C-alpha positions in Angstrom: 24.2 -7.1 39.0 24.0 -8.4 35.4 20.4 -9.4 35.8 19.4 -5.8 36.1 21.2 -4.8 32.9 18.6 -6.3 30.6 15.5 -4.4 29.4 13.2 -7.2 30.6 14.5 -7.2 34.1 14.4 -3.4 34.4 10.9 -3.4 33.1 9.8 -6.2 35.5 11.4 -4.4 38.5 9.8 -1.1 37.5 6.3 -2.5 37.1 6.8 -4.6 40.3 7.7 -1.5 42.3 4.7 0.3 40.9 2.5 -2.7 41.8 4.0 -2.9 45.3 3.3 0.8 46.0 -0.2 0.5 44.6 -1.0 -2.7 46.6 0.6 -1.2 49.8 -1.4 2.0 49.5 -4.5 0.0 48.9 -3.8 -2.2 51.9 -3.1 0.8 54.1 -6.2 2.6 53.3 -8.3 -0.6 53.4 -6.9 -1.4 56.9 -7.6 2.1 58.1 -11.1 1.9 56.7 -11.7 -1.4 58.5 -10.4 0.1 61.7 -12.8 3.0 61.5 -15.6 0.7 60.7 -15.0 -1.6 63.7 -14.7 1.4 66.0 -17.9 2.9 64.6 -19.6 -0.4 65.3 -18.3 -0.5 68.9 -19.4 3.1 69.4 -22.9 2.2 68.1 -23.0 -0.8 70.4 -21.8 1.3 73.4 -24.4 3.9 72.6 -27.2 1.3 72.4 -25.9 -0.2 75.7 -26.0 3.2 77.4 -29.5 3.8 76.1 -30.6 0.4 77.4 -29.1 1.2 80.8 -31.0 4.5 80.9 -34.2 2.8 80.0 -33.7 0.1 82.6 -33.1 2.5 85.4 -35.5 5.3 84.4 -38.5 3.9 86.4 -36.4 3.2 89.4 -34.9 6.7 89.3 -38.4 8.3 89.2 -39.3 6.2 92.4 -35.8 6.9 93.9 -35.2 3.2 94.4 -31.4 3.4 94.8 -30.9 -0.2 95.6 -32.6 -1.4 92.5 -30.6 1.1 90.4 -27.4 0.0 92.0 -28.2 -3.6 91.4 -29.1 -3.0 87.7 -25.9 -1.1 87.1 -23.8 -3.7 88.9 -25.4 -6.7 87.1 -24.9 -5.1 83.7 -21.5 -3.7 84.4 -20.1 -7.1 85.4 -20.7 -8.6 82.0 -17.4 -9.7 80.3 -17.8 -7.3 77.4 -18.2 -4.2 79.7 -15.5 -2.7 81.8 -17.4 -0.2 83.9 -20.8 1.6 84.2 -21.3 4.6 86.4 -23.6 7.6 86.8 -22.3 11.0 87.8 -24.4 13.9 89.0 -24.1 17.5 87.8 -21.4 18.2 90.3 -19.2 15.4 89.0 -19.8 13.0 92.0 -20.1 9.3 91.3 -23.5 8.2 92.7 -23.8 4.8 91.1 -21.0 2.5 89.7 -20.4 -1.1 88.9 -17.2 -0.6 90.9 -18.4 0.1 94.4 -15.1 1.7 95.4 -15.8 4.7 93.2 -19.2 5.5 94.7 -19.2 8.9 96.4 -16.0 10.1 94.8 -15.8 13.2 92.6 -14.1 13.2 89.3 -12.1 15.9 87.8 -14.1 18.0 85.3 -11.0 18.0 83.1 -10.9 14.2 83.0 -11.7 12.3 79.8 -15.3 11.7 80.7 -16.1 15.4 81.4 -14.0 17.4 79.1 -16.4 17.6 76.2 -19.4 18.6 78.2 -17.5 21.3 80.2 -15.3 22.5 77.5 -17.2 25.8 77.4 -17.2 26.3 81.1 -20.6 25.0 81.8 -22.5 21.8 80.9 -23.7 21.5 77.4 -27.3 20.5 76.7 -26.8 18.5 73.6 -23.6 16.6 72.5 -23.3 14.4 69.3 -22.5 10.8 69.7 -19.1 11.2 68.0 -18.2 13.9 70.5 -19.5 11.8 73.4 -17.1 9.0 72.6 -13.4 8.8 73.5 -10.7 6.1 73.2 -8.0 6.1 75.8 -5.5 4.0 77.7 -5.6 3.8 81.5 -1.9 3.1 81.5 0.6 3.6 78.6 1.1 -0.2 78.4 -2.5 -1.2 78.9 -5.1 -2.0 76.2 -7.2 0.6 74.7 -10.6 1.4 76.2 -13.7 3.1 74.6 -15.9 5.3 76.7 -19.2 6.9 75.9 -21.1 9.4 78.0 -24.9 9.7 77.8 -26.4 12.8 79.4 -29.4 12.3 81.7 -31.8 15.1 80.9 -34.4 16.7 83.2 -37.7 15.5 81.6 -41.2 16.6 82.6 -41.8 13.3 84.6 -38.5 13.8 86.4 -38.9 17.4 87.4 -42.5 16.7 88.7 -41.6 13.6 90.7 -42.2 13.9 94.5 -38.8 12.6 95.4 -36.8 15.1 93.4 -36.1 18.7 94.0 -34.7 19.6 90.5 -36.1 22.8 89.1 -37.5 22.9 85.7 -34.7 25.2 84.5 -32.1 22.6 85.1 -31.6 20.8 81.7 -29.0 18.1 82.6 -29.2 16.2 85.8 -26.0 14.0 85.2 -24.4 11.6 82.9 -24.2 7.9 82.3 -20.6 6.8 81.6 -20.1 3.4 80.0 -16.6 2.1 79.2 -15.9 -1.0 77.1 -12.5 -2.8 76.6 -11.1 -2.8 73.1 -8.7 -5.7 73.5 -10.8 -8.0 71.3 -11.4 -5.3 68.8 -7.7 -4.4 68.6 -6.9 -8.1 68.2 -9.4 -8.4 65.3 -7.9 -5.3 63.8 -4.4 -6.8 64.0 -5.6 -10.0 62.5 -7.3 -8.1 59.7 -4.1 -6.1 59.1 -2.1 -9.3 59.0 -4.5 -10.8 56.5 -4.4 -7.7 54.3 -0.6 -7.7 54.4 -0.5 -11.4 53.6 -2.9 -11.0 50.7 -1.0 -7.9 49.5 2.3 -9.8 49.6 0.8 -12.8 47.8 -0.7 -10.5 45.2 2.6 -8.7 44.7 4.6 -11.9 44.2 2.0 -13.4 42.0 1.7 -10.2 39.9 5.5 -9.9 39.7 5.7 -13.5 38.5 3.0 -12.9 35.9 4.6 -9.6 34.8 8.0 -11.2 34.6 6.7 -14.0 32.4 4.7 -11.7 30.1 7.7 -9.3 29.8 10.0 -12.2 29.0 7.6 -13.5 26.3 6.5 -10.2 24.8 9.5 -8.0 25.3 12.7 -9.7 26.4 12.7 -12.6 23.9 11.8 -10.4 20.8 14.5 -7.8 21.9 17.0 -10.7 22.4 16.2 -12.0 18.9 16.7 -8.5 17.5 20.0 -8.1 19.3 21.1 -11.5 18.0 20.1 -10.5 14.5 22.1 -7.3 14.7 25.1 -9.3 15.8 24.7 -11.6 12.7 24.3 -8.5 10.4 27.3 -6.9 12.0 29.3 -10.0 11.3 28.3 -9.8 7.6 25.4 -12.4 7.6 22.7 -10.5 5.8 20.7 -13.7 5.2 19.6 -13.9 8.9 15.8 -13.5 9.3 13.8 -12.7 12.5 10.6 -14.8 12.8 7.6 -12.5 12.1 5.1 -14.0 14.5 3.4 -10.9 15.9 1.4 -7.9 14.7 2.4 -5.3 17.3 5.2 -2.8 17.3 7.9 -5.4 17.9 6.5 -7.4 15.0 6.6 -4.4 12.8 10.2 -3.8 14.0 11.0 -7.4 13.0 9.5 -6.9 9.6 11.3 -3.7 9.1 14.6 -5.3 10.2 14.1 -8.1 7.7 13.3 -5.6 5.0 16.4 -3.7 5.9 18.7 -6.7 5.7 17.1 -7.7 2.4 17.7 -4.1 1.1 21.3 -4.3 2.5 21.8 -7.6 0.8 20.6 -6.2 -2.5 22.6 -3.1 -2.1 25.7 -5.2 -1.4 25.1 -7.2 -4.5 24.7 -4.1 -6.5 27.8 -2.6 -5.0 29.7 -5.7 -5.9 28.2 -5.5 -9.4 29.2 -1.8 -9.6 32.7 -2.7 -8.6 32.7 -5.4 -11.3 31.6 -2.9 -13.9 34.1 -0.3 -12.7 36.9 -2.9 -12.8 35.6 -4.1 -16.2 35.9 -0.5 -17.6 39.5 -0.2 -16.4 40.3 -3.7 -17.7 38.7 -2.9 -21.1 40.8 0.2 -21.4 44.0 -1.7 -20.7 42.9 -4.7 -22.8 42.6 -2.5 -25.9 46.3 -1.6 -25.8 47.8 -4.6 -24.1 46.0 -7.7 -25.5 44.7 -6.7 -29.0 48.1 -6.1 -30.4 49.7 -9.4 -29.2 46.6 -11.3 -30.3 46.8 -9.8 -33.8 50.5 -10.9 -33.9 49.7 -14.4 -32.8 46.8 -14.7 -35.3 48.9 -13.3 -38.1 51.8 -15.6 -37.6 49.8 -18.7 -36.9 47.8 -18.1 -40.1 51.1 -17.6 -42.0 52.5 -20.8 -40.5 49.3 -22.7 -41.6 50.1 -21.8 -45.2 53.8 -22.9 -44.9 53.0 -26.2 -43.2 50.3 -27.6 -45.5 52.3 -30.8 -45.9 52.5 -31.4 -42.2 49.1 -32.5 -40.9 50.1 -32.8 -37.3 51.4 -29.2 -37.2 48.3 -28.1 -39.1 46.0 -29.4 -36.4 47.9 -27.6 -33.6 47.9 -24.4 -35.6 44.1 -24.6 -36.1 43.7 -24.8 -32.4 45.9 -21.8 -31.9 44.0 -19.8 -34.6 40.6 -20.8 -33.2 41.4 -19.9 -29.6 43.1 -16.7 -30.7 39.9 -15.7 -32.6 37.9 -16.6 -29.5 40.1 -14.4 -27.3 39.7 -11.5 -29.7 35.9 -11.9 -29.6 36.0 -11.8 -25.8 38.0 -8.7 -25.8 35.6 -7.1 -28.4 32.6 -8.0 -26.1 34.4 -6.4 -23.2 35.0 -3.2 -25.2 31.5 -3.2 -26.5 30.1 -3.4 -23.0 32.5 -0.8 -21.5 31.9 1.6 -24.4 28.2 1.9 -24.2 27.8 5.5 -25.2 24.9 7.9 -25.8 23.2 6.7 -29.0 23.4 9.0 -32.1 19.8 8.8 -33.1 18.5 9.4 -36.6 15.4 8.3 -38.4 15.9 4.7 -39.6 13.9 1.8 -40.9 13.9 -1.2 -38.5 13.4 -3.6 -41.4 16.5 -2.4 -43.2 18.6 -2.7 -40.0 17.5 -6.3 -39.6 18.3 -7.1 -43.2 21.8 -5.7 -42.8 22.3 -7.7 -39.6 21.1 -10.8 -41.4 23.8 -10.3 -44.1 26.5 -10.1 -41.5 25.6 -13.4 -39.8 24.5 -15.2 -43.0 27.6 -17.4 -43.4 27.7 -18.4 -39.7 24.0 -19.4 -39.8 24.6 -21.5 -43.0 27.5 -23.3 -41.4 25.3 -24.2 -38.4 22.5 -25.3 -40.7 20.2 -22.6 -39.2 17.6 -20.9 -41.4 16.7 -17.3 -40.8 13.0 -16.4 -41.7 12.2 -12.7 -42.0 8.5 -11.8 -41.6 8.9 -8.0 -41.8 5.7 -6.0 -41.6 5.1 -3.6 -44.5 3.5 -0.9 -42.4 6.3 -0.6 -39.9 7.1 3.1 -39.5 10.6 4.6 -39.2 12.0 5.0 -35.6 14.5 7.4 -34.1 17.4 5.1 -33.2 21.2 4.7 -33.5 21.2 2.3 -36.5 24.7 0.9 -35.7 23.8 0.1 -32.1 20.5 -1.5 -33.2 22.3 -3.6 -35.8 24.6 -4.8 -33.0 21.5 -5.8 -31.0 20.1 -8.0 -33.9 23.4 -9.5 -34.7 23.9 -10.6 -31.1 20.4 -12.0 -30.9 20.8 -14.0 -34.1 24.2 -15.4 -33.0 22.8 -16.3 -29.6 19.8 -18.0 -31.3 22.2 -20.0 -33.5 24.3 -21.1 -30.5 21.1 -22.1 -28.7 20.1 -24.3 -31.7 23.7 -25.7 -32.0 25.4 -27.5 -34.9 24.4 -30.9 -33.7 20.7 -30.2 -34.0 20.7 -31.0 -37.8 18.7 -27.9 -38.6 16.9 -25.1 -36.9 14.9 -21.9 -37.6 15.2 -18.3 -36.4 12.1 -16.3 -37.1 12.3 -12.5 -36.9 9.0 -10.5 -37.2 8.3 -6.8 -37.1 4.9 -5.1 -36.6 3.4 -1.8 -35.6 1.1 -1.7 -32.5 -0.4 0.8 -30.1 0.1 0.4 -26.4 -1.0 2.2 -23.3 1.9 3.9 -21.5 0.8 2.2 -18.3 3.1 -0.6 -17.4 5.7 0.1 -20.1 6.9 3.6 -19.3 10.0 3.8 -17.1 10.4 6.8 -14.8 14.0 7.7 -15.2 13.9 11.1 -13.5 12.0 12.1 -10.3 12.6 15.0 -8.0 11.2 16.8 -4.9 10.0 20.5 -4.8 13.6 21.5 -4.0 15.0 19.6 -7.0 16.6 16.8 -5.2 16.7 13.6 -7.2 14.6 10.7 -5.8 16.1 8.1 -8.2 17.9 5.4 -6.1 20.3 3.1 -8.0 21.2 1.1 -4.9 17.8 -0.6 -4.6 16.6 -1.8 -8.0 13.2 -3.3 -9.0 13.4 -5.6 -12.0 16.9 -4.3 -12.6 15.8 -0.7 -12.8 16.7 2.1 -10.3 13.8 2.6 -7.9 12.2 5.9 -6.7 12.9 6.4 -3.0 10.8 8.5 -0.6 10.8 8.7 3.2 7.5 8.0 5.1 6.5 8.7 8.7 3.4 7.3 10.5 2.7 7.8 14.2 6.4 7.9 15.2 7.5 5.1 12.9 9.7 6.1 10.0 11.2 4.3 7.0 11.8 4.3 3.2 9.4 3.3 0.4 10.9 2.2 -2.9 8.5 2.9 -5.7 8.4 0.8 -8.9 10.0 2.9 -11.7 7.7 1.3 -14.3 4.6 3.5 -14.2 1.4 1.5 -13.6 3.2 -1.4 -11.9 3.0 -1.8 -8.1 6.1 -3.9 -7.2 6.9 -1.4 -4.5 9.1 -2.2 -1.5 8.1 -0.9 1.9 10.6 -0.3 4.7 7.6 0.9 6.7 4.1 -0.7 6.8 1.6 1.8 8.2 -1.7 0.4 9.4 -4.9 1.4 7.6 -6.3 4.7 8.9 -2.9 6.0 10.1 -1.9 9.5 9.0 1.2 9.1 6.7 3.6 11.9 5.9 5.8 11.4 2.8 8.9 13.5 2.3 12.1 13.8 0.4 14.9 11.7 1.9 17.5 14.5 1.3 15.8 17.7 2.5 12.6 16.4 4.2 10.4 18.6 2.1 6.9 17.4 2.1 5.5 15.3 -0.8 2.1 14.8 0.7 -0.9 16.1 -1.2 -3.2 17.5 1.5 -7.0 17.4 1.0 -6.7 14.9 -1.9 -7.3 11.3 -0.6 -6.9 8.3 -2.8 -10.0 7.8 -5.0 -9.8 4.0 -4.5 -9.2 3.5 -0.8 -9.4 7.0 0.8 -5.8 6.9 2.2 -3.5 9.9 1.9 -1.6 10.5 -1.3 1.7 12.1 -2.3 3.4 13.3 -5.6 6.8 13.9 -7.1 7.8 15.7 -10.3 9.1 14.2 -13.5 11.0 17.1 -15.0 9.2 18.4 -18.1 6.6 15.7 -17.9 4.3 16.7 -15.0 3.7 15.0 -11.6 3.2 11.4 -10.7 0.8 10.7 -7.8 0.7 7.6 -5.6 -1.2 6.1 -2.6 0.4 5.6 0.8 -1.7 2.4 1.4 0.5 -0.6 0.9 -2.4 -2.7 -0.4 -3.6 -0.1 -2.9 -2.2 0.1 -6.4 -3.6 3.5 -7.4 -1.3 5.8 -9.4 -1.9 8.8 -11.6 0.4 10.5 -14.1 -2.0 13.0 -15.7 0.5 14.4 -18.3 1.4 10.9 -19.6 -2.2 9.6 -19.6 -3.4 12.7 -21.5 -1.2 11.7 -24.4 -3.1 8.4 -24.7 -1.8 5.3 -26.4 1.6 5.4 -28.1 2.9 3.8 -31.3 5.6 1.2 -31.0 7.5 -1.0 -33.3 7.7 -4.6 -32.0 10.4 -6.9 -33.0 10.2 -10.6 -32.1 13.2 -12.9 -32.5 12.1 -16.5 -32.0 14.3 -19.6 -32.3 13.8 -23.4 -32.0 16.8 -23.9 -29.7 17.1 -25.6 -26.4 15.4 -22.8 -24.4 16.3 -21.2 -21.0 15.4 -22.7 -17.6 12.8 -20.7 -15.7 15.0 -20.0 -12.7 17.7 -18.5 -15.1 15.4 -16.1 -16.9 15.6 -13.3 -14.2 19.4 -13.1 -14.5 20.1 -13.4 -18.2 20.6 -9.6 -18.6 23.1 -9.5 -15.8 26.8 -8.9 -16.8 28.9 -12.0 -16.7 25.9 -14.3 -16.4 25.8 -16.9 -19.2 23.7 -19.9 -20.0 26.4 -21.2 -22.4 28.8 -22.3 -19.8 32.4 -21.9 -20.9 31.4 -20.9 -24.4 30.0 -17.5 -23.3 31.2 -14.5 -21.4 27.8 -13.2 -20.2 28.1 -9.8 -21.8 26.1 -10.0 -25.0 22.6 -9.7 -23.5 23.9 -7.1 -21.0 25.0 -5.0 -24.0 21.6 -5.5 -25.7 19.7 -4.5 -22.6 21.8 -1.3 -22.2 21.2 -0.3 -25.8 17.5 -0.9 -25.7 17.2 1.0 -22.4 19.1 4.0 -23.9 16.4 4.1 -26.7 13.6 4.2 -24.1 12.5 0.8 -25.3 11.9 -2.5 -23.5 13.1 -6.0 -24.0 11.5 -9.1 -22.5 12.0 -12.8 -23.0 9.7 -15.8 -23.1 11.4 -19.2 -23.0 10.7 -22.8 -22.2 13.3 -25.6 -22.1 13.1 -27.8 -25.2 10.8 -25.4 -27.0 12.9 -22.4 -27.9 13.1 -18.8 -26.9 11.5 -15.6 -28.0 13.0 -12.1 -27.4 10.5 -9.2 -27.7 11.8 -5.7 -28.3 9.5 -2.7 -28.3 10.8 0.7 -29.6 8.7 3.8 -29.4 8.0 5.4 -32.8 8.5 8.9 -31.2 11.4 9.2 -28.7 
């Protein structure tokens, strides 16, 4: 049946069967205990009754008043709750009985009333109450009967009585046999059993219903949501999110699933971006040979035609459009080639101020045509830096041109201010970890998951059976980590290499801030970086880097009075093909700049506000 294929139904049936067995066992033992209790009470009542009969007839027996004895036994024996009372002598002869037909008859010593006392071949002197009681049926189809025998002992008053001839050596004179019907007791037992069965059945159905509802709410629905989410992801919908409403294992699973889909979405975007870059590289190689030459021919002949048609204004206007658009196409091709040909910089000692001045000369005419003033506030104490001068010049040219475009020719006038200065900065928060490895030299750098556009550091973590990846922020000192596993405080967390599973955990060295376990990985040639496994803790330590202290940087600020950049566009301006200029830009200039600065171990940030201009801040280390 389909209903038993689901996890919730299987769990409900399993728990229900366990509950049924438990309740049935309890009902069985409880019913047996009640049965024993009722029989024990009847035994006690029968024993008290036999003692009462003995006491009632003792005086008459001493006086040998047989009529009175017989009358007492008959009166008591005819009560509705008593089946029969009789007295047997030592020879097994019935001398008194509530059933007169039995008087004078002898009973078999192997009968149910005599077996216990004569089991050893002779009458026993003392018999326990439990051994003096028997439960039997007169006929197989009759109700049960309880019988109890009570020995009549030869006491001093009895052996010395004038009417008796019992010697003192005779211990037992006879027995008093009392039998009681158990029909009412059996009826009460059956009714009790039916009540127990009814209560057990009711408890089973109520418990099954409650378990079913709880399993449906706590297990079936979350699992169904997870299955639905996996179907969406399998269909390519990586934006599907499972509601994170719980703090238990299934809640952690939902959070891990959402983190996974987010990482997959980012990885897919990065893969698309990588495909774009690969396609761009192939395109740029073909563009150099297939487009540049035709564009040069078009530009040459259109310029030549301009000179020959000076007296034809209409033709001149068309030729100007051709020349302008041809130059624009050539610039696009040049930008593609610049981006595709980002090579390892050829670094030498160079003065940043001189590089800026050379770049200013290159763009001077364009700035004049756009009525843009370039103000150079170059610090006199700026030290030389180890850079590729040509690449850095390209950076400043692109920034000046972008600033001029942001101001625009319609603004009337605008200002670009470039300043340089020397400053000391702590390595914390500005140093990117570009290499990280495990003890077996496997790289931990992960280019698929990026944090602020930079490849993350991936490690695998395991905590009490749960396992997942942790993506560490590559900027040392920052804590923008991404957790695929969220261990609870106090859990023992093991950190290992994703490739070879070699341990990265530092045993016996808890975090000094929160006490959680720590781990470390090696930066080749630059020591070890330590981190905390607690998601809420930001503690890190890179002893080798911190030992060097503050570092000298050259800071270059390029500030314009242009239109500014919207806040929601700022995170994407360094992405290839993303442009804030609309159709006027190709989105490669800032991507090229970011690549060059990154290759020089520097950083570039942007501060902008719509209507108030933009400031690009570049920091280059004085020592590479």
